[in-house]
PAMAR-488442 format. One record per residue: residue in three letters; x, y, z of N, C-alpha, C in turn; residue number from 1. Coordinates in steps of 0.02 Angstrom, whole numbers, always signed. Layout:
<recs>
ALA,X,Y,Z,X,Y,Z,X,Y,Z,NUM
...
</recs>
This chain:
<recs>
MET,+45,-63,+16,-8,+11,+12,+45,+54,-8,1
GLU,+48,+107,-47,+69,+172,-53,+39,+228,-15,2
VAL,+79,+252,+17,+55,+300,+87,+78,+365,+51,3
SER,+45,+425,+69,+74,+482,+42,+115,+516,+105,4
THR,+163,+561,+71,+228,+593,+128,+143,+641,+182,5
ASP,+127,+665,+145,+74,+724,+197,+51,+684,+262,6
LEU,+13,+621,+240,-6,+575,+290,+37,+549,+343,7
VAL,+82,+526,+328,+143,+497,+364,+179,+563,+418,8
ARG,+199,+626,+362,+230,+687,+410,+164,+696,+451,9
GLY,+104,+704,+453,+46,+706,+501,+43,+661,+563,10
CYS,+61,+599,+543,+64,+567,+587,+123,+581,+625,11
MET,+178,+594,+607,+224,+607,+645,+238,+674,+693,12
LEU,+193,+719,+666,+184,+786,+699,+132,+753,+770,13
TYR,+81,+721,+753,+37,+705,+804,+67,+676,+870,14
ASP,+121,+620,+836,+170,+578,+909,+199,+621,+937,15
PHE,+243,+670,+888,+275,+714,+924,+246,+743,+974,16
LYS,+177,+786,+964,+132,+831,+1003,+115,+790,+1069,17
VAL,+102,+710,+1053,+88,+690,+1099,+146,+656,+1159,18
GLY,+215,+661,+1119,+267,+662,+1176,+296,+592,+1150,19
LEU,+272,+553,+1121,+313,+481,+1095,+398,+494,+1077,20
SER,+433,+452,+1074,+503,+461,+1037,+503,+450,+971,21
ALA,+556,+491,+937,+550,+469,+873,+538,+368,+857,22
ALA,+591,+338,+875,+580,+267,+869,+521,+218,+875,23
THR,+485,+255,+931,+418,+233,+925,+370,+258,+893,24
SER,+376,+310,+867,+333,+335,+818,+366,+312,+756,25
SER,+411,+308,+744,+418,+267,+674,+404,+178,+674,26
ARG,+398,+149,+707,+384,+98,+736,+305,+80,+738,27
ARG,+267,+140,+743,+182,+125,+744,+173,+165,+650,28
ILE,+212,+199,+649,+195,+210,+566,+203,+150,+554,29
CYS,+266,+105,+534,+273,+55,+486,+246,+13,+517,30
GLN,+213,-12,+578,+157,-56,+597,+97,-41,+552,31
SER,+65,+16,+556,+19,+42,+514,+0,+40,+452,32
PHE,+69,+46,+420,+68,+93,+355,+114,+12,+310,33
GLY,+142,-23,+341,+191,-71,+316,+277,-49,+328,34
ASP,+295,-65,+312,+382,-77,+342,+416,-15,+279,35
ARG,+406,+0,+226,+422,+54,+190,+391,+108,+188,36
ALA,+356,+130,+228,+309,+200,+234,+358,+240,+276,37
MET,+390,+235,+323,+459,+285,+339,+523,+229,+388,38
ASN,+574,+275,+377,+628,+228,+411,+637,+288,+490,39
GLU,+684,+257,+537,+701,+296,+588,+728,+353,+589,40
ARG,+760,+351,+550,+831,+423,+542,+784,+460,+502,41
THR,+742,+449,+460,+686,+505,+442,+659,+529,+481,42
THR,+625,+500,+539,+564,+512,+599,+626,+564,+620,43
ARG,+693,+533,+650,+720,+566,+681,+739,+637,+661,44
ARG,+746,+650,+597,+757,+714,+560,+679,+764,+575,45
TRP,+634,+737,+545,+598,+754,+564,+557,+798,+632,46
PHE,+586,+768,+689,+570,+774,+744,+620,+814,+787,47
LYS,+675,+805,+753,+725,+875,+757,+693,+944,+734,48
LYS,+664,+930,+683,+641,+1003,+661,+580,+1014,+696,49
PHE,+549,+978,+709,+503,+1002,+757,+510,+1021,+812,50
LYS,+547,+992,+851,+582,+1028,+895,+602,+1097,+899,51
SER,+634,+1111,+861,+670,+1179,+832,+607,+1225,+826,52
GLY,+546,+1213,+828,+497,+1246,+819,+460,+1275,+751,53
ASP,+486,+1240,+714,+462,+1234,+635,+423,+1189,+627,54
LEU,+349,+1164,+640,+282,+1117,+636,+273,+1114,+556,55
SER,+293,+1163,+515,+258,+1123,+448,+286,+1068,+419,56
LEU,+235,+1040,+373,+252,+974,+358,+286,+971,+289,57
ARG,+292,+1041,+267,+330,+1042,+191,+398,+1026,+192,58
ASP,+427,+1010,+142,+496,+1020,+125,+535,+1078,+125,59
GLU,+601,+1080,+153,+622,+1145,+135,+645,+1148,+65,60
PRO,+654,+1210,+36,+671,+1215,-48,+750,+1196,-53,61
ARG,+758,+1169,-103,+819,+1122,-108,+878,+1159,-131,62
SER,+949,+1152,-144,+978,+1201,-169,+1001,+1154,-248,63
GLY,+1035,+1191,-280,+1039,+1151,-328,+1045,+1193,-389,64
ARG,+1042,+1163,-472,+1031,+1221,-521,+953,+1228,-538,65
PRO,+963,+1280,-542,+870,+1325,-541,+853,+1292,-625,66
GLN,+805,+1287,-636,+778,+1276,-698,+768,+1335,-749,67
VAL,+810,+1346,-797,+812,+1418,-828,+758,+1412,-878,68
LEU,+725,+1372,-914,+697,+1362,-977,+621,+1379,-964,69
ASN,+640,+1436,-992,+555,+1473,-1016,+502,+1423,-1044,70
ASP,+457,+1429,-1012,+401,+1392,-1044,+379,+1405,-1101,71
GLY,+356,+1491,-1111,+337,+1523,-1171,+380,+1525,-1226,72
VAL,+465,+1511,-1220,+508,+1514,-1260,+518,+1452,-1290,73
LEU,+486,+1384,-1252,+502,+1326,-1286,+419,+1303,-1310,74
LYS,+373,+1353,-1314,+308,+1315,-1329,+314,+1368,-1400,75
ALA,+348,+1412,-1414,+352,+1451,-1469,+401,+1411,-1522,76
ALA,+459,+1376,-1488,+499,+1338,-1520,+476,+1274,-1546,77
ILE,+409,+1258,-1509,+369,+1195,-1530,+338,+1195,-1582,78
GLU,+318,+1254,-1572,+251,+1273,-1633,+283,+1298,-1694,79
GLU,+338,+1321,-1701,+383,+1356,-1746,+406,+1294,-1781,80
ASP,+437,+1234,-1749,+456,+1158,-1779,+439,+1112,-1727,81
SER,+378,+1067,-1751,+352,+1034,-1719,+380,+962,-1707,82
SER,+432,+960,-1748,+482,+895,-1781,+554,+900,-1750,83
LEU,+534,+937,-1695,+620,+950,-1635,+609,+897,-1591,84
THR,+666,+879,-1588,+682,+816,-1536,+706,+845,-1460,85
CYS,+697,+811,-1413,+709,+831,-1357,+791,+853,-1337,86
GLY,+836,+810,-1381,+901,+822,-1382,+928,+901,-1405,87
GLU,+884,+906,-1473,+892,+965,-1507,+874,+1030,-1470,88
LEU,+827,+1028,-1437,+794,+1070,-1382,+835,+1100,-1331,89
ALA,+870,+1020,-1316,+906,+1043,-1247,+968,+1086,-1276,90
ARG,+999,+1054,-1335,+1051,+1094,-1364,+1034,+1173,-1365,91
ARG,+982,+1178,-1412,+957,+1250,-1427,+957,+1289,-1362,92
PHE,+940,+1261,-1298,+914,+1302,-1227,+977,+1295,-1185,93
ASN,+1033,+1252,-1183,+1078,+1238,-1153,+1057,+1213,-1085,94
VAL,+1017,+1165,-1104,+983,+1131,-1017,+983,+1055,-1043,95
SER,+968,+1011,-982,+966,+935,-1014,+913,+921,-1040,96
ASP,+906,+851,-1073,+851,+819,-1109,+804,+815,-1062,97
GLU,+808,+795,-987,+747,+788,-946,+710,+825,-931,98
THR,+744,+891,-934,+726,+964,-900,+662,+979,-970,99
VAL,+692,+953,-1027,+652,+984,-1099,+596,+932,-1072,100
ARG,+612,+869,-1061,+545,+829,-1075,+502,+866,-1005,101
LEU,+521,+878,-963,+484,+881,-905,+439,+937,-939,102
HIS,+472,+1010,-951,+430,+1061,-977,+368,+1042,-1022,103
LEU,+394,+1010,-1065,+344,+991,-1127,+295,+943,-1090,104
HIS,+311,+906,-1047,+245,+877,-1021,+202,+938,-973,105
ARG,+217,+968,-921,+194,+1034,-904,+153,+1066,-967,106
LEU,+181,+1057,-1019,+121,+1105,-1075,+88,+1053,-1101,107
GLY,+96,+984,-1083,+31,+945,-1112,+53,+922,-1159,108
LYS,+107,+914,-1175,+132,+895,-1252,+165,+830,-1244,109
THR,+153,+791,-1299,+171,+716,-1298,+211,+713,-1388,110
PHE,+245,+669,-1382,+293,+647,-1462,+257,+592,-1482,111
LYS,+225,+616,-1537,+180,+555,-1604,+189,+575,-1674,112
LEU,+206,+528,-1697,+217,+515,-1765,+287,+587,-1780,113
SER,+335,+591,-1744,+400,+620,-1752,+384,+692,-1742,114
LYS,+326,+707,-1710,+296,+790,-1708,+289,+793,-1626,115
TRP,+281,+854,-1612,+260,+851,-1531,+183,+880,-1528,116
VAL,+146,+855,-1514,+70,+860,-1519,+30,+897,-1447,117
PRO,-4,+909,-1445,-60,+918,-1381,-73,+848,-1363,118
HIS,-68,+850,-1304,-83,+777,-1258,-158,+785,-1263,119
THR,-209,+830,-1245,-261,+809,-1243,-291,+852,-1315,120
LEU,-358,+842,-1331,-377,+884,-1383,-418,+939,-1363,121
LEU,-411,+1000,-1392,-438,+1071,-1391,-510,+1040,-1403,122
GLU,-557,+1102,-1386,-633,+1125,-1412,-626,+1123,-1480,123
VAL,-559,+1150,-1501,-580,+1160,-1602,-555,+1111,-1628,124
HIS,-499,+1085,-1600,-491,+1010,-1634,-539,+965,-1637,125
LYS,-599,+968,-1575,-665,+904,-1568,-694,+949,-1617,126
ARG,-729,+1001,-1627,-762,+1042,-1676,-740,+996,-1746,127
GLN,-697,+1015,-1758,-640,+1005,-1836,-657,+926,-1850,128
ARG,-650,+884,-1793,-670,+823,-1819,-739,+788,-1809,129
VAL,-767,+835,-1793,-840,+804,-1797,-862,+829,-1857,130
GLY,-828,+891,-1874,-860,+923,-1944,-834,+882,-1992,131
ALA,-779,+858,-1999,-777,+818,-2046,-804,+733,-2043,132
CYS,-825,+714,-1992,-859,+675,-1982,-926,+682,-2020,133
ILE,-968,+722,-2009,-1020,+740,-2048,-1012,+749,-2104,134
SER,-980,+790,-2129,-942,+783,-2206,-952,+731,-2244,135
LEU,-901,+684,-2212,-911,+626,-2242,-971,+576,-2251,136
LEU,-1010,+576,-2174,-1084,+549,-2182,-1114,+568,-2254,137
SER,-1126,+627,-2241,-1172,+671,-2297,-1136,+663,-2376,138
ARG,-1097,+635,-2387,-1066,+634,-2445,-1073,+557,-2466,139
HIS,-1066,+522,-2416,-1100,+452,-2417,-1172,+420,-2437,140
ARG,-1188,+477,-2397,-1288,+473,-2421,-1301,+488,-2491,141
THR,-1261,+553,-2493,-1291,+593,-2582,-1261,+543,-2632,142
ALA,-1196,+518,-2642,-1163,+470,-2678,-1118,+435,-2632,143
SER,-1148,+373,-2645,-1120,+328,-2594,-1044,+285,-2620,144
LEU,-991,+279,-2605,-932,+257,-2612,-931,+196,-2646,145
PHE,-989,+158,-2603,-988,+82,-2631,-1000,+72,-2703,146
ASN,-1038,+111,-2734,-1069,+123,-2792,-999,+129,-2860,147
ARG,-931,+156,-2810,-882,+187,-2872,-840,+136,-2861,148
VAL,-844,+61,-2832,-786,+19,-2813,-793,-29,-2851,149
LEU,-762,-60,-2905,-758,-103,-2949,-710,-166,-2908,150
THR,-736,-225,-2927,-697,-277,-2908,-702,-333,-2945,151
SER,-641,-348,-2944,-619,-424,-2984,-559,-464,-2939,152
ASP,-530,-496,-2983,-493,-559,-2945,-439,-492,-2908,153
GLU,-428,-450,-2915,-367,-424,-2886,-411,-359,-2847,154
LYS,-381,-345,-2791,-396,-294,-2754,-362,-225,-2739,155
TRP,-374,-163,-2791,-318,-116,-2774,-330,-77,-2751,156
VAL,-300,-40,-2695,-330,+21,-2633,-284,+72,-2651,157
LEU,-302,+130,-2658,-269,+177,-2644,-239,+220,-2599,158
TYR,-192,+213,-2555,-180,+253,-2500,-132,+291,-2493,159
GLU,-139,+332,-2457,-100,+398,-2444,-29,+353,-2373,160
THR,+26,+357,-2388,+60,+365,-2324,+100,+426,-2319,161
PRO,+78,+452,-2254,+99,+519,-2240,+195,+502,-2228,162
LYS,+242,+550,-2247,+311,+545,-2227,+325,+579,-2199,163
ARG,+370,+540,-2139,+388,+579,-2072,+440,+598,-2091,164
SER,+454,+659,-2050,+519,+696,-2066,+582,+684,-2029,165
ARG,+564,+649,-1973,+601,+628,-1921,+580,+558,-1890,166
HIS,+660,+495,-1891,+625,+440,-1857,+678,+438,-1789,167
</recs>
């Protein structure tokens, strides 16, 4: 059973307020939520934080390299050329591939058919698809496609294979 960190931290704060030790609190949490829910070292660190007067259940901001990728600039680059890969975008903006991937995911983009496309359809796209379906149905009612099909020993089918710009 996967337990949220907010729930476990709330239990630790309760145990701290009641006056239990970090070791006892850790054992109780592991007994209730499973052995992987919390370890004693982490419980001691949180109890030390509570003793200092900080009763918030949030993590401290971590140091490290800040993400310097602007979502607006990234979105403009994708709209300009949707066939760019994460590696090309990472080299262009001088960040890691994973940073580009995270920002694209946050923008709701996914990579399909060698292009970055919206992950979910917008209302405009849904209306366009409904319009195309209605057009095809009305065309079928007036002049059926099956009246123009000629069959014999062989079947000939005309199809279009879209050319992918990158693989």
